[in-house]
SERO-4910 file (N, C-alpha, C, O; in steps of 0.05 Angstrom, whole numbers):
BEGIN
 pado doro    nc1    nc2    nc3   cac1   cac2   cac3    cc1    cc2    cc3    oc1    oc2    oc3
  Met    A    496   5180   6880    490   5164   6857    462   5170   6846    459   5171   6821
  Lys    A    443   5176   6863    416   5182   6854    415   5207   6838    401   5209   6818
  Arg    A    431   5227   6846    432   5252   6831    443   5248   6804    433   5259   6784
  Asn    A    464   5230   6801    475   5224   6775    455   5211   6757    453   5217   6733
  Ile    A    439   5192   6768    420   5178   6752    399   5197   6741    391   5195   6718
  Arg    A    390   5216   6758    370   5236   6749    382   5252   6726    368   5258   6706
  Thr    A    407   5261   6729    420   5276   6708    421   5261   6682    416   5272   6660
  Phe    A    428   5235   6683    430   5218   6660    403   5215   6646    402   5214   6621
  Leu    A    381   5215   6662    355   5212   6650    345   5237   6638    331   5236   6617
  Tyr    A    352   5261   6649    344   5286   6637    357   5291   6610    344   5302   6592
  Phe    A    382   5283   6607    396   5289   6582    383   5276   6557    379   5291   6538
  Pro    A    375   5250   6557    362   5240   6534    335   5254   6528    328   5257   6504
  Val    A    321   5262   6548    296   5276   6544    300   5302   6529    286   5309   6511
  Ala    A    321   5317   6537    328   5342   6524    335   5337   6495    327   5352   6477
  Ile    A    351   5316   6490    359   5310   6463    335   5302   6446    333   5310   6423
  Leu    A    316   5287   6458    293   5279   6444    276   5303   6435    266   5304   6412
  Ile    A    272   5322   6453    256   5346   6447    269   5362   6425    256   5372   6407
  Phe    A    296   5364   6427    311   5378   6406    308   5365   6379    304   5378   6358
  Ser    A    309   5338   6378    307   5323   6353    280   5327   6340    278   5332   6316
  Ile    A    258   5324   6357    231   5327   6346    227   5355   6335    215   5359   6314
  Gly    A    238   5376   6349    235   5403   6340    250   5407   6314    240   5422   6296
  Thr    A    273   5395   6311    289   5398   6286    274   5385   6263    273   5397   6241
  Val    A    263   5362   6267    248   5348   6246    224   5364   6238    218   5367   6214
  Ala    A    209   5375   6257    185   5391   6251    192   5416   6235    179   5423   6216
  Ala    A    214   5429   6243    223   5453   6228    231   5446   6200    225   5461   6181
  Gly    A    246   5424   6197    255   5416   6171    232   5408   6153    233   5413   6129
  Ala    A    211   5397   6164    188   5388   6148    175   5412   6134    164   5409   6112
  Asp    A    174   5435   6148    161   5458   6136    179   5471   6114    169   5482   6095
  Ala    A    205   5468   6118    224   5483   6100    230   5467   6075    237   5480   6055
  Leu    A    228   5441   6075    236   5425   6052    214   5421   6032    190   5422   6039
  Ser    A    222   5416   6007    202   5410   5986    213   5388   5968    216   5392   5944
  Leu    A    220   5365   5980    230   5343   5964    207   5332   5946    183   5336   5952
  Asp    A    215   5319   5925    195   5306   5908    179   5286   5923    190   5267   5935
  Glu    A    153   5289   5923    135   5272   5939    136   5243   5929    130   5224   5943
  Glu    A    145   5240   5903    146   5213   5892    171   5197   5901    171   5173   5899
  Ser    A    191   5211   5910    216   5197   5917    216   5188   5946    215   5205   5964
  Asn    A    217   5162   5950    218   5151   5977    247   5145   5984    259   5127   5972
  Leu    A    259   5160   6003    287   5157   6009    294   5131   6023    317   5124   6025
  Tyr    A    274   5116   6033    279   5091   6047    272   5067   6030    278   5044   6037
  Glu    A    261   5072   6007    253   5049   5990    277   5033   5980    297   5044   5972
  Gly    A    274   5007   5982    295   4989   5973    317   4983   5993    335   4967   5987
  Thr    A    317   4997   6016    337   4992   6036    328   4970   6055    310   4974   6071
  Ser    A    340   4947   6053    333   4924   6070    355   4917   6090    349   4904   6110
  Leu    A    379   4925   6085    402   4918   6102    421   4941   6104    428   4953   6083
  Tyr    A    430   4948   6128    452   4967   6130    471   4958   6152    463   4945   6172
  Leu    A    496   4964   6149    517   4957   6167    535   4982   6171    537   4999   6154
  Gly    A    547   4984   6195    564   5007   6200    586   5001   6220    584   4982   6236
  Val    A    606   5017   6219    628   5015   6238    636   5044   6245    637   5061   6228
  Gly    A    642   5048   6271    649   5075   6279    670   5075   6301    674   5055   6315
  Leu    A    683   5098   6304    703   5101   6325    697   5127   6340    696   5149   6327
  Gly    A    694   5126   6366    687   5150   6381    711   5158   6399    725   5140   6410
  Ile    A    715   5183   6403    734   5194   6422    717   5206   6444    703   5226   6440
  Val    A    718   5194   6468    700   5201   6489    714   5206   6516    737   5198   6520
  Arg    A    700   5220   6534    710   5225   6561    695   5207   6580    670   5206   6581
  Phe    A    710   5191   6596    698   5172   6615    696   5183   6643    711   5201   6651
  Asp    A    677   5173   6658    675   5178   6687    666   5152   6700    644   5143   6697
  Thr    A    685   5140   6715    680   5113   6727    686   5114   6757    707   5122   6766
  Lys    A    666   5105   6772    669   5105   6801    660   5077   6811    642   5064   6800
  Ser    A    672   5069   6833    667   5042   6845    663   5045   6875    678   5060   6888
  Lys    A    644   5031   6886    640   5030   6915    635   5001   6923    617   4988   6914
  Val    A    653   4991   6940    652   4963   6948    645   4962   6978    659   4974   6995
  Thr    A    623   4949   6985    613   4948   7012    615   4919   7023    605   4900   7011
  Asp    A    629   4916   7045    631   4890   7058    605   4885   7073    597   4901   7090
  Lys    A    591   4863   7068    565   4858   7079    567   4852   7109    549   4859   7124
  Ala    A    588   4839   7118    590   4832   7146    593   4857   7164    581   4859   7185
  Ser    A    610   4875   7156    616   4899   7172    599   4923   7164    596   4942   7180
  Gly    A    589   4923   7139    575   4946   7129    593   4969   7120    583   4991   7114
  Lys    A    619   4965   7120    638   4986   7113    643   4986   7083    642   4965   7070
  Ser    A    649   5010   7072    652   5012   7043    678   5026   7036    690   5041   7052
  Leu    A    688   5020   7012    711   5033   7001    703   5045   6973    692   5031   6956
  Phe    A    708   5071   6970    700   5085   6945    725   5092   6929    745   5101   6941
  Leu    A    724   5088   6903    746   5094   6885    736   5110   6861    716   5103   6849
  Asp    A    750   5131   6854    747   5146   6829    769   5136   6811    792   5144   6814
  Leu    A    763   5119   6791    784   5106   6776    800   5125   6759    824   5121   6755
  Glu    A    787   5146   6748    803   5165   6732    817   5184   6751    840   5192   6746
  Gly    A    804   5192   6773    816   5212   6791    837   5200   6809    858   5213   6814
  Asn    A    832   5176   6820    851   5164   6840    872   5146   6827    895   5145   6836
  Leu    A    865   5133   6805    882   5111   6795    891   5115   6767    901   5096   6754
  Asp    A    889   5139   6756    900   5146   6730    890   5129   6707    904   5127   6687
  Leu    A    866   5118   6709    855   5105   6686    849   5126   6665    838   5147   6672
  Pro    A    856   5122   6640    853   5144   6620    825   5155   6619    805   5140   6615
  Gly    A    822   5181   6623    796   5194   6623    786   5198   6595    761   5198   6591
  Ile    A    804   5201   6576    796   5204   6548    807   5181   6532    831   5175   6533
  Ser    A    789   5166   6519    798   5143   6504    778   5139   6481    762   5156   6475
  His    A    780   5116   6468    764   5111   6445    744   5088   6450    749   5071   6467
  Val    A    722   5088   6435    702   5067   6436    698   5057   6407    693   5073   6389
  Thr    A    700   5031   6403    696   5019   6377    667   5009   6375    658   4995   6394
  Thr    A    653   5015   6354    625   5008   6351    620   4994   6324    630   5002   6303
  Phe    A    604   4972   6326    594   4959   6302    563   4958   6305    553   4953   6326
  Tyr    A    549   4962   6283    520   4961   6284    508   4953   6257    522   4952   6237
  Gly    A    483   4946   6258    469   4939   6233    440   4934   6238    430   4934   6260
  Ala    A    426   4930   6216    397   4925   6217    388   4911   6192    400   4915   6170
  Tyr    A    368   4894   6194    356   4881   6171    326   4885   6172    313   4879   6192
  Arg    A    315   4896   6151    286   4902   6149    272   4879   6134    277   4874   6111
  Phe    A    254   4865   6149    239   4844   6136    217   4855   6117    212   4844   6096
  Asn    A    204   4877   6126    184   4890   6110    182   4918   6121    196   4925   6139
  Pro    A    164   4935   6110    163   4963   6119    158   4967   6149    165   4988   6160
  Lys    A    146   4947   6163    140   4950   6191    160   4937   6210    163   4947   6232
  His    A    172   4915   6202    187   4899   6221    217   4897   6213    223   4894   6189
  Ser    A    234   4898   6233    262   4896   6228    276   4885   6253    265   4884   6275
  Ile    A    301   4877   6250    318   4868   6272    343   4885   6271    354   4890   6250
  Leu    A    352   4894   6295    374   4912   6297    395   4900   6317    387   4886   6336
  Phe    A    420   4905   6312    441   4896   6330    463   4917   6332    466   4933   6314
  Ser    A    477   4917   6354    500   4934   6358    519   4922   6378    512   4906   6395
  Tyr    A    544   4931   6376    565   4921   6393    585   4944   6397    593   4956   6378
  Phe    A    592   4950   6422    613   4969   6426    632   4960   6448    623   4949   6468
  Ala    A    657   4966   6445    678   4955   6462    696   4977   6472    701   4998   6459
  Ile    A    706   4973   6497    723   4993   6510    749   4978   6518    747   4955   6528
  Asn    A    771   4991   6515    797   4979   6523    815   5000   6535    828   5015   6521
  Arg    A    814   5001   6562    831   5020   6576    847   5006   6598    838   4985   6608
  Gln    A    870   5016   6604    886   5005   6625    906   5025   6636    914   5043   6621
  Ser    A    915   5021   6660    936   5037   6672    952   5019   6691    942   5000   6702
  His    A    978   5026   6694    996   5011   6711   1011   5032   6728   1028   5046   6717
  Leu    A   1006   5033   6753   1018   5052   6771   1041   5038   6786   1036   5019   6802
  Val    A   1066   5046   6781   1089   5033   6794   1095   5048   6820   1096   5072   6821
  Asn    A   1099   5032   6842   1105   5043   6869   1084   5063   6877   1090   5084   6888
  Phe    A   1059   5057   6872   1037   5074   6880   1034   5075   6910   1034   5054   6923
  Ser    A   1032   5098   6921   1030   5101   6951   1008   5120   6957   1008   5144   6950
  Lys    A    988   5110   6971    964   5127   6978    949   5114   7001    948   5090   7003
  Gln    A    937   5131   7017    919   5122   7039    890   5128   7031    883   5151   7026
  Leu    A    874   5108   7030    846   5110   7022    829   5106   7047    831   5085   7060
  Ile    A    811   5124   7053    794   5122   7076    765   5127   7067    760   5148   7055
  Glu    A    747   5109   7074    719   5112   7068    703   5095   7087    707   5071   7089
  Asp    A    684   5107   7101    666   5093   7120    682   5075   7139    675   5052   7143
  Asp    A    703   5087   7151    719   5073   7171    736   5050   7160    748   5035   7175
  Val    A    738   5048   7133    756   5029   7121    781   5044   7114    780   5063   7099
  Thr    A    804   5035   7124    830   5047   7118    847   5028   7102    853   5006   7111
  Val    A    854   5036   7078    870   5020   7060    895   5036   7054    893   5057   7042
  Ile    A    918   5026   7062    944   5038   7056    958   5022   7034    964   4998   7039
  Val    A    962   5034   7012    973   5020   6989   1001   5030   6984   1006   5054   6979
  Asn    A   1021   5012   6985   1048   5016   6976   1055   4993   6957   1068   4974   6964
  Ala    A   1045   4996   6932   1047   4973   6914   1044   4982   6886   1038   5006   6880
  Asp    A   1047   4963   6868   1040   4968   6840   1010   4963   6836   1000   4943   6846
  Val    A    997   4981   6822    968   4978   6819    962   4975   6789    971   4991   6772
  Tyr    A    947   4955   6782    939   4949   6755    909   4954   6752    893   4942   6767
  Val    A    902   4970   6733    874   4977   6728    867   4969   6699    881   4977   6680
  Gln    A    846   4953   6696    837   4945   6669    807   4950   6665    791   4944   6683
  Asp    A    800   4960   6642    772   4963   6635    769   4952   6607    776   4966   6587
  Lys    A    758   4928   6604    754   4916   6578    724   4909   6575    716   4887   6567
  Thr    A    707   4928   6582    678   4925   6582    668   4923   6553    678   4937   6535
  Arg    A    647   4906   6550    634   4903   6524    604   4906   6528    593   4899   6549
  Phe    A    590   4915   6507    561   4918   6508    550   4906   6481    560   4913   6460
  Tyr    A    529   4889   6483    517   4877   6460    487   4883   6460    474   4880   6481
  Asn    A    476   4890   6437    448   4895   6435    436   4878   6412    448   4878   6390
  Val    A    415   4864   6417    399   4851   6395    370   4859   6400    359   4852   6421
  Asn    A    358   4873   6381    331   4884   6385    313   4880   6362    321   4876   6339
  Tyr    A    287   4881   6368    266   4881   6348    257   4910   6344    253   4924   6363
  Gly    A    253   4917   6319    243   4944   6313    216   4944   6299    212   4929   6280
  Tyr    A    198   4961   6308    172   4963   6296    168   4992   6287    170   5010   6303
  Ser    A    162   4996   6262    159   5023   6251    132   5035   6259    111   5026   6250
  Leu    A    133   5056   6276    108   5069   6285     98   5089   6264     74   5094   6261
  Phe    A    117   5101   6249    110   5121   6229    132   5120   6207    156   5118   6213
  Arg    A    123   5123   6182    142   5122   6160    130   5136   6136    108   5131   6128
  Asp    A    145   5155   6124    137   5167   6099    162   5169   6081    182   5155   6086
  Asn    A    161   5186   6061    184   5186   6042    209   5199   6053    230   5198   6040
  Arg    A    207   5213   6076    230   5227   6087    237   5220   6116    259   5225   6124
  Ser    A    218   5209   6131    222   5205   6159    212   5178   6169    195   5165   6156
  Glu    A    221   5171   6193    213   5146   6205    217   5147   6235    237   5158   6245
  Ile    A    198   5135   6250    200   5132   6278    197   5102   6284    177   5090   6276
  Thr    A    217   5091   6298    217   5062   6303    218   5057   6333    235   5068   6347
  Phe    A    200   5040   6342    200   5030   6370    218   5006   6371    217   4988   6355
  Val    A    236   5005   6391    256   4984   6394    253   4970   6421    250   4983   6441
  Ala    A    253   4944   6420    252   4928   6445    270   4903   6441    270   4891   6420
  Gly    A    285   4896   6462    302   4873   6460    320   4869   6484    312   4876   6506
  Leu    A    344   4859   6479    363   4852   6500    388   4869   6498    399   4872   6476
  His    A    396   4880   6520    422   4893   6522    439   4876   6541    433   4873   6565
  Thr    A    461   4865   6530    478   4848   6546    502   4863   6557    518   4874   6541
  Leu    A    503   4865   6583    525   4880   6596    547   4860   6603    544   4842   6620
  Asp    A    570   4864   6591    594   4847   6596    614   4865   6610    632   4877   6597
  Leu    A    611   4867   6636    627   4886   6652    653   4872   6660    653   4852   6674
  Arg    A    676   4884   6652    702   4873   6659    720   4896   6670    734   4909   6655
  Leu    A    718   4900   6696    731   4922   6709    746   4912   6733    734   4902   6752
  Ile    A    773   4913   6733    789   4902   6754    810   4922   6763    824   4934   6747
  Val    A    813   4926   6790    834   4942   6802    849   4923   6821    838   4915   6842
  Asp    A    874   4917   6814    889   4897   6829    915   4910   6839    930   4922   6824
  Ala    A    921   4907   6865    945   4918   6877    964   4895   6886    955   4876   6898
  Lys    A    989   4897   6878   1009   4877   6885   1033   4890   6898   1046   4907   6886
  Gly    A   1039   4882   6923   1061   4894   6938   1053   4894   6968   1049   4872   6979
  Glu    A   1052   4917   6980   1043   4919   7008   1017   4934   7009   1015   4958   7002
  Val    A    996   4920   7018    970   4932   7021    961   4927   7050    958   4904   7058
  Ile    A    956   4948   7065    947   4945   7093    917   4953   7094    910   4976   7089
  Val    A    901   4934   7101    872   4938   7103    864   4935   7133    864   4914   7144
  Asn    A    857   4959   7145    850   4960   7173    870   4945   7191    862   4930   7209
  Gly    A    896   4950   7186    917   4939   7202    928   4912   7194    948   4904   7204
  Phe    A    915   4899   7175    924   4873   7165    939   4876   7139    928   4888   7120
  Thr    A    963   4866   7138    980   4869   7114    976   4846   7095    976   4822   7102
  Arg    A    973   4853   7069    970   4833   7048    990   4840   7025    997   4863   7022
  Thr    A    998   4819   7011   1016   4823   6988   1001   4827   6962   1012   4837   6942
  Glu    A    975   4820   6962    959   4824   6938    930   4829   6947    920   4816   6965
  Tyr    A    917   4849   6934    890   4856   6943    875   4868   6919    885   4885   6905
  Lys    A    851   4858   6914    834   4869   6893    817   4891   6905    798   4887   6921
  Leu    A    824   4916   6897    808   4939   6907    780   4939   6895    761   4947   6908
  Thr    A    778   4931   6870    752   4928   6856    754   4906   6836    774   4903   6822
  Glu    A    733   4890   6835    732   4869   6815    703   4866   6806    685   4858   6821
  Ala    A    698   4872   6780    671   4869   6769    674   4854   6742    683   4866   6722
  Asp    A    668   4828   6742    671   4812   6718    645   4796   6715    643   4773   6724
  Val    A    625   4808   6702    598   4795   6700    588   4798   6672    595   4816   6657
  Leu    A    570   4779   6665    555   4779   6639    526   4777   6645    516   4757   6656
  Ala    A    511   4798   6639    482   4799   6646    466   4810   6623    470   4833   6614
  Pro    A    447   4794   6613    427   4804   6593    404   4818   6606    393   4808   6625
  Leu    A    398   4843   6597    378   4860   6610    359   4870   6588    367   4873   6565
  Pro    A    334   4876   6596    314   4885   6577    319   4914   6568    328   4931   6585
  Leu    A    314   4920   6543    319   4947   6532    293   4956   6517    280   4941   6504
  Leu    A    287   4982   6520    266   4996   6506    278   5022   6494    294   5035   6507
  Gly    A    269   5029   6470    279   5053   6459    263   5063   6435    244   5051   6426
  Leu    A    271   5087   6426    259   5099   6402    281   5109   6384    301   5121   6393
  Asn    A    278   5104   6358    296   5114   6338    281   5133   6320    260   5127   6310
  Phe    A    293   5157   6315    281   5177   6297    300   5182   6274    325   5185   6278
  Ala    A    290   5182   6250    306   5188   6226    292   5207   6208    268   5206   6204
  Phe    A    307   5226   6197    295   5246   6179    315   5254   6158    338   5260   6164
  Ser    A    307   5253   6133    325   5260   6110    318   5288   6101    295   5293   6092
  Phe    A    337   5306   6102    333   5333   6092    335   5334   6062    320   5348   6049
  Thr    A    354   5319   6051    358   5316   6022    364   5287   6017    369   5272   6036
  Pro    A    366   5279   5992    374   5251   5987    402   5245   5998    409   5222   6002
  Glu    A    419   5265   6002    446   5261   6012    449   5264   6042    464   5249   6054
  Trp    A    434   5282   6054    437   5289   6082    414   5280   6099    391   5284   6092
  Ser    A    420   5267   6122    399   5258   6140    408   5262   6169    432   5264   6175
  Leu    A    388   5261   6187    393   5264   6216    379   5241   6230    357   5234   6224
  Ala    A    393   5229   6250    381   5207   6265    387   5211   6295    408   5219   6303
  Thr    A    366   5205   6311    369   5206   6340    359   5179   6351    338   5169   6344
  Lys    A    375   5169   6370    368   5144   6383    368   5148   6413    388   5158   6424
  Val    A    347   5139   6427    345   5141   6456    337   5113   6466    317   5102   6457
  Ser    A    352   5102   6485    345   5076   6496    349   5076   6526    365   5090   6537
  Leu    A    333   5058   6539    334   5055   6568    335   5025   6574    320   5009   6563
  Val    A    354   5018   6591    357   4991   6601    353   4991   6631    365   5007   6645
  His    A    336   4973   6641    331   4972   6670    323   4943   6677    304   4932   6665
  Gly    A    336   4931   6697    329   4904   6705    351   4891   6720    371   4904   6727
  Ser    A    348   4866   6725    368   4850   6740    370   4822   6728    351   4811   6718
  Ser    A    395   4811   6730    400   4784   6720    425   4774   6732    445   4788   6733
  Arg    A    424   4749   6742    448   4736   6753    461   4752   6775    486   4754   6776
  Gly    A    445   4764   6793    456   4780   6815    466   4807   6807    478   4821   6823
  Val    A    461   4816   6782    469   4842   6772    444   4859   6766    427   4850   6751
  Gly    A    442   4882   6779    421   4901   6773    433   4925   6759    455   4934   6767
  Ala    A    419   4936   6740    430   4959   6725    408   4977   6714    387   4968   6707
  Thr    A    415   5002   6712    399   5022   6697    419   5036   6678    439   5047   6686
  Ile    A    412   5034   6652    430   5045   6632    413   5063   6613    392   5056   6604
  Thr    A    424   5087   6607    412   5104   6587    433   5110   6566    456   5114   6572
  Gln    A    424   5111   6541    442   5116   6519    428   5134   6499    405   5128   6491
  Thr    A    442   5154   6490    431   5173   6470    452   5178   6449    476   5182   6456
  Ser    A    444   5179   6424    462   5187   6403    447   5204   6383    424   5200   6377
  Val    A    461   5224   6373    451   5242   6352    471   5243   6330    494   5251   6335
  Asn    A    464   5235   6305    484   5235   6284    472   5245   6258    448   5244   6253
  Ser    A    490   5256   6242    483   5264   6215    498   5245   6195    520   5237   6201
  Met    A    485   5240   6173    498   5222   6153    499   5236   6126    479   5248   6117
  Tyr    A    522   5235   6113    524   5244   6086    526   5219   6068    545   5203   6071
  Arg    A    507   5216   6050    507   5192   6033    523   5198   6008    513   5211   5989
  Ala    A    548   5189   6008    567   5196   5986    559   5182   5961    561   5193   5939
  Thr    A    551   5156   5963    542   5141   5940    516   5126   5947    506   5130   5969
  Lys    A    506   5111   5929    481   5096   5935    484   5077   5958    465   5072   5972
  His    A    508   5066   5961    513   5045   5981    531   5053   6004    534   5037   6023
  Val    A    543   5077   6004    562   5085   6024    556   5112   6035    551   5131   6020
  Gly    A    556   5114   6062    551   5140   6075    573   5145   6096    586   5126   6105
  Ile    A    575   5170   6104    594   5178   6126    578   5188   6149    561   5206   6146
  Ile    A    583   5177   6173    568   5184   6197    585   5202   6215    609   5196   6219
  Met    A    573   5223   6225    586   5241   6245    565   5246   6267    542   5252   6261
  Gly    A    574   5244   6292    554   5249   6313    565   5251   6340    590   5251   6344
  Ile    A    547   5253   6360    554   5254   6388    539   5231   6402    518   5223   6394
  Ser    A    551   5221   6424    540   5199   6438    542   5204   6468    562   5216   6478
  Tyr    A    522   5195   6483    522   5197   6512    512   5171   6524    492   5160   6516
  Phe    A    528   5161   6543    522   5134   6555    526   5136   6585    546   5148   6594
  Ser    A    508   5124   6600    512   5123   6629    500   5097   6639    479   5088   6631
  Ala    A    514   5084   6658    505   5059   6670    510   5061   6700    530   5070   6710
  Ser    A    490   5051   6714    492   5048   6743    486   5019   6749    463   5010   6747
  Ala    A    506   5004   6758    504   4975   6761    511   4967   6790    529   4979   6802
  Ser    A    498   4947   6800    504   4936   6826    508   4905   6823    492   4892   6810
  Ile    A    529   4895   6836    535   4867   6835    534   4856   6863    550   4863   6880
  Asp    A    514   4838   6867    509   4828   6894    521   4800   6897    510   4781   6889
  Asp    A    545   4799   6910    558   4774   6916    552   4765   6944    538   4779   6959
  Ala    A    562   4742   6951    557   4731   6978    569   4748   7000    557   4751   7021
  Asp    A    593   4759   6995    607   4774   7016    606   4804   7013    610   4818   7033
  Gln    A    601   4814   6989    603   4842   6986    584   4852   6964    575   4836   6947
  Leu    A    578   4878   6964    562   4891   6944    579   4911   6930    591   4929   6942
  Thr    A    582   4908   6904    598   4926   6887    579   4943   6870    562   4933   6855
  Glu    A    582   4969   6873    566   4989   6858    584   5004   6839    605   5015   6847
  Ile    A    577   5005   6813    593   5017   6793    576   5039   6779    554   5035   6771
  Glu    A    588   5063   6778    578   5085   6761    596   5088   6737    620   5093   6740
  Tyr    A    584   5085   6713    601   5083   6689    588   5100   6667    565   5095   6659
  Gly    A    603   5120   6658    591   5137   6638    612   5149   6619    636   5150   6626
  Tyr    A    603   5157   6595    621   5171   6577    604   5188   6558    580   5183   6555
  Asn    A    617   5208   6546    604   5224   6525    626   5234   6507    648   5240   6515
  Gly    A    619   5238   6482    638   5248   6463    628   5246   6434    604   5243   6430
  Ala    A    646   5249   6415    640   5249   6387    650   5224   6373    669   5212   6382
  Tyr    A    638   5218   6351    647   5194   6336    644   5199   6306    629   5216   6297
  Leu    A    659   5183   6291    659   5184   6262    659   5155   6251    672   5137   6262
  Gly    A    643   5150   6230    642   5123   6221    633   5120   6192    627   5140   6179
  Ala    A    633   5096   6182    624   5090   6155    598   5074   6156    595   5056   6173
  His    A    579   5080   6138    553   5068   6138    548   5056   6111    552   5070   6090
  Phe    A    541   5030   6110    538   5016   6084    509   5008   6081    497   4995   6099
  Ile    A    497   5015   6058    468   5010   6053    465   4990   6030    479   4993   6009
  Phe    A    447   4971   6034    443   4951   6013    413   4948   6008    404   4932   5991
***
């Protein structure tokens, strides 16, 4: 898990360096009218997008009394769809050139149902023999409400510092119904994994925007979430790079790529559940400017 976290942290840094380099190169090449401010008059924007992404979800459940653990690869072991969609809503309101409030919401809806699933799972001396129907659900939601402070702004570019709350609404359940033998004891129903928590966590980030022309612009967002709340600890990194074509004064088309990774631990009275949750892919959306 530590190796995965390091990889997730390196990726946003690489994207950030690429974005800064692109902006610097574009600044030398462009010669827009110095009098035209491409951000002037924009106080509110809203957007909706749909991403097609590849997921990677892993779960490790450790019994505190025995210290034994059970590991599951939900896409690899339990046929949870590895490629699915993510629905995103976002927006921002600018109070003045320096201060703004930003929000975003994205939702995941995946499930699988394995009929007469038969498999022996062994991890850290825990033996689980499953001869049952297995139901897997992932209905995770993420909510962001943030304050934005403009560090730099001119007629073509802007850098915004972002701080606020990232609310993790983790809804991940793996339920087996039939015959489940756990270390020799037979059960008719057994939850292999259950993570159903709501935790607000602190977020810090940077948003970069650069307009090449009045119609075309590039934006990069990098954010980091780290903290604990209500028995849930998490480290989350999220990066997106998108281009926008402004078709009219009030409507734009967004195209981009997104990368998300979360490492969460849920500390209950009897067990510790650790979740590695990540996705990456492309998205398309509509952007409305007022």
